[in-house]
N, C-alpha and C positions, 0 to 999 in steps of 0.2 A: 339053175333049177331052184336053188334055195331062195332066191329073190322072188320068184313066182309064188312059191309056197308061202313065203312070208307075207306077200301082198294079199293073198287070199285070206290068210289067218287074221291079219290085223283089220281088214275091211269087214269080215264077217264074225269077228270075235264076239260081238254082242248077240248075234243070232245064235251062235253055238252055245253061248252062255245060257240061253233059254232051255236048252236040252241037257247041257252038262253044267250044273251049278258051280263046279270047281273052276270053270273057265272065267268066273267073275274076277279071279285073281290073276288072270293071264297077263294083264298090263303090268302089275307089280312084279310078277315072276320074270317076264321078259326084260323089264327094266334092269333088274338085278343081274340077269344073265348077260345082257348087253354091256353093262358096266364092267363086269369082271372080264369079259372077252376083250373089251376095248382097252382096258389097262394092260392086259397081256400083249395085245397087238401094238399098243403104243410103245411099250418097252422094247419091242423088236424093231419097229420101223422108225422110231425117233432118231436113231443114229444114222439111218440111211437117207432121211428126208430133212432138208433144211428147215422147213416150216410146215406144220400140219394145220394149225389153226390160223385164222385171220386175226389181225390185231384187235378188231372189235370183239372177236370171240374170246381172246385173252382177257379183255376187259370184263366180259361176262363171267369168266372163271374167278377173277379177282372179286367181283361184286358178290358172287355166290359165297365165297369164304367170309366176306364181311358180314353178309346177312346171317350166315351160319353162326358166326361169333356173337352177333347181337341176339340171335334167337336163344342161344345157350344162356347168355346173361339174363335175358328176359324171363326164361323159364325158371332160372335159379332164384331170382329176386322176387318173383310174383307171389302174392299171398294166396293164389289159387293154383293148385297143381294137379296134373293128371299123373297116371302111372308112368314110370320111365319108358316102358315099352311103347305106350300110346303116344308119348311125347316124340319119341324117335319115329314112330309110324307116321304121325302127323307131319313132321318135318320132311320125311321122305316123300310123302304124297305131295307136299307143296313144291318140291324140287323135281318131281318126276318128269315133267316136261323138259326141263333144262338138262337133266341127266340123260334122258333119251336123245336129245338133240346132240349133245357133245359126244356121247358114245357112238352114235350112228355116223357122225362126221369122221370118226377114226375107222370104224368098221367098213364103211363104204367108200373110202377115199381112193381106192385103186380100181374102180369099175372099168373094165376093158370095153373096147368098141364092140367086139363080138357079143359080149354079155348085154350091152345096151340094146343092140339091134334085136336080139331074141326077147329080152325082157320088155322092150318098148312095144313090139308087136303084140305080145301077150297082154300087157297092161291095157293097150288100146282095145283089143278084142273083148276083154272082160268088161270094159265099160259098157259096150253095146249089149253083151249078154245080160248084164245087170239091168239095163233098161228094158230089154225084152221080157225078162222074168217078172220084174215088178209090174209092168203093164198087164201081163197075163194074170198076175195075182189081183190086180186092180179090178179087172173084168170078172174074175171068179168071185171076188168079194161082193161085187154088185149083185150077183145072182144068188150066192149061197151064204153071204154074211159070215165068212170064216174067220175074220179078224176082230179083235176087241176094238170098240169105239171109244176114243178118248174124249172127244168133244165134237161140236158141230160148227164148222166155219166155212165161209165162202159157198154156202149152199150144199155142202157135202160133209159126211162124217170123216173125222180125222183118224187115220189108222197108221200103224207102224210097220206093217208087212213083215212080221216076224221079229223085228227089233223090239227091245223092251219098252221103248218110248218113241213117239214121233220126232222128238228133238234129236235122238241118236240116229234115226233114219235120215232125217234131213241133213245132218252133218256129213253122212256118207254120200248123199247125193251131191253136195257141194264138193266133196273130195273127188268124186268120180268126174265131175265137170272139170276140175283142175287137171286131172290125169288125161282126160280126153283132149282138152285144149292143148296141153303141152305136147303129147305124142303125135297128135294130128298135125301140129305146127312143125315138129321136127321131122316127121316121116313123110308127110304129104304136103307140107308147105301151105296149109290153109286152116281155116276155122270151120268147124261143123256147127252152123247156126241151127240146123235142125235138131242136133243133140241138145243144144242150149234150150230150145223151145220145149222139147219133150221133157227135159229135166225140170223146167220151171213148173210144168203142170203137176209133176210128182210132188214138188214142194208145196203146191196148193193143197194137194190131198193130205199132206202131213199137218197142215194148219198151223205151222210154226211161223209166227209173225217175224221173228228175228231173222230166220233163214230166208224168207221171202223178201224182206227189206234189203238184206245183204245182196241177194241175187240181182235185184233191180239196180242197186248201186253198181255192182260189178259189171252188169251188162252195159250201162251207160259209159262207165270208165273204159271198158274194153273197146267199145265202138269209137270212143275218142282217140285212144291209142292207135287204133287200126286205120281209121279213115280221116280223122281231123286232128293231126298232130300239132297244128298251130293253135288248137283250142283245147289242149289236154287239161289245162288248169280249169277252164270253164266246165269241162266234162266232169272233172273230179268234184267241183263245187255242186254241180247239178246232181251228181250221183249221191253225194253225202246228204244233200237236201232231200232227195227221194227216200234215202234210208231213214232220216229223221221223221219225215212225213208219214211213212207207212208204219213205223214202229213207235209213234208218239205216245199211244196209249200204253204200250209195253214199258216205255221209259217212265211214264207217270206212275204206273203201278210199282215199278222197281224202286224209284227214288223218293216218291212222295206219298204213296198210299200206305198208311200205317195199319190198314186192315189186312194187308197181304203179308205173308211170312217174309218175303224177300225185302219189302220195305221196312218191316220191323227189324230184321237182322242188320240191314245197312245203317239205319238210324241208331241202333244200339251200338254197333261197331264204332261209330263216330264218338259216342259217349265214352266207350272203353278206350279209344285212342287218346282222348283228352285226359281221362282219369289215370291212365297208365302211360302217359306220355314220357318218353318218345318211343318206347320199345314194345308196347302192347302187354297183354296179360299172359303171354307164354304159350308154348305149343300144346295143342290138344285141349284148349280151354273154350274156344268159341268158333262156331261156324264150320267146324271140321267134322269129318266122320269119327275121329277119335273122341271128340267132345260129345258125340251121340252114343258111342259104344259104352263109355263110362260117363254118364250124364253129368255135365259140368255144373258146378255151383254158380257159375256166372249167369246162367239163365234165371236162377232164383234171385241172385243179387240185383239184377236189372229188371226184375218183375215181368219177364216174358215167358216164364215156365208154364203159364196157363194159356198161352196163345195157341191157336189151332195150328197143328203141324210142327210146333216147337216144344210140346210138352213131353215129359218122360214116357207117357203112355203112347203118344203118337208123335214121333220125332222125325217124320219122313222129310220135312222141308228144312231141317237144320243146315244142310249143306247146299241150300238153294242160292247162295250168294258168294261167289268166289272172292270178291273184294271185301265183303264183310269179314270173311275168314282172315284175309291178308291184314286188314287194318286191326282187327281184334287181336290176333295172335302175334303179329310182327310189329304192330304199331305203325305210325305214319311214316317213319323213316324206312322201315323194312318194306312196306307196301310200295313206297315210291321207288325204291331200288329194284323191286321185282318188276314194276311197270317199265322202268328203263331197260331192264334185261329183255323183256318181251319185245320192246320196240327195236332194240338192237338186233335181235334174232330175225325180226321181220325185215329190217333194213338189209341184213346180210343176204336174205333170200332174194330181195329185189335187185340188189347191185350185182348179184351173180351174173346177170345179163340184163342191163338196163333196157327199158322199153317194154314192149308188149310181152316178150318172153319173161322178163323179170316180174312183170305184173302177174302173169300166170303162175310162175313158180311160187310167188308169195301168197297166193289165194288162201291156202289152208291156214297159215299163220295169221293173215289178215282177218279171216273169219273168227279164229279163236280169240284174238285180241278185241275186236269190235264187239262181238257178242258176249264177251266176258262181263260186260257192264250190265247187260239186260238178260242174260241167260246163264246156264250152268254147264255148258258143254266142255269148258276148259278143265273142269274137275271130274269129268266122266272118263270112262275108258276109251272114248272116241279119240281122245288126244293121242293115243298110241298110233293110230293110223295116220292122223294128220301130220305128226312130227316125222314119222319114219318115211312116209312117201315124199315129204318135202326135202328131207336130207338126201334121199336117194337121187332125186332130181337135181339137187344142188351139186352132188358129187359127179353126176353125169355131165352137167354143164361146165364144171370146173376142170374136167379132164380134157386137156388140150387136143387129145387124139380123137375127140368125139364131135368135131365141128361139122355138123350135117346141115342140111337146108333149114332155114327158118324164115319167118314172115318178114324179117327186117332186112333181108338181103336183097 
């Protein structure tokens, strides 16, 4: 029962936040709670189980401590400092994804077959209810204009259907696709292409180029794994090419357009990375929410305090580039180690069950990593649902008692 409640809460946390503002801290609170619970559980089960973490996950833990050590040195030696509380807060926010992943690996390590069957049917059913409700809201919005319009793309107004932003809505659509693909494969031994098609239309209504490009890439790769196993590499190349083609303007705006906040942040981060080589300017000083709460002198120092969206009066887009924050606050070494950690976590998800099932399991982390370069989903509270659902599925797959039907049998 607790898994079902948890699934609903993490998927709709952003919607609940619109009605209960305190829920905006739900991801931080749940991360702390899960960390404490996992430490307690680890102390109990570590003596009974030979090994809890995979070798690659142990490498992740080692890297985390190395980055933590470097971050402390960077913050101590930097000539620009934030308050101690905001330094710790920024560090915690940067490691939130990793803390959640490792905590959930401990908490959900012993999922039983009975729990899986009950949870799996519920998880699958809620993906369809999600689809039905959003389509109902879509048609109601066409008639009554009940939702805020964010922009106009693909011949229609982009809306978020109760979520705070279309990017957060689209990330949940991607997550629901992963849930539907996995549990349909495990429980019904098939793929629901109708669900994929209907989900794709919802992504179009959100107008998020990164999500749409990712979905196209995913569909091509999925078809390759399912029907053309001899040409999987070709499918991956075609899928990535499609991703780059659809999102090329987004990539240009992110990396090369210095009139856009994200481009300004990233180019400035590289300057900071060079000037404060190799460890960065310290925690809470650039590109993070902490640097916005207590406006960092770095924005004045590098002459971007007057840029639209980055000024003290209007700082809405300061957190618009994950890798700008990583390079600025952690330096090139820290940012590189964080990238390696993310790739290891993705690889762990895939090798849980190599092939099409592994691909499906790794969808949420793949989306987080690929879009982290051109979007901001990895720093939003949507990371909560992405990580938790992924680890639950990993735990299900790793439990030797849960070998049910799958597409590769």
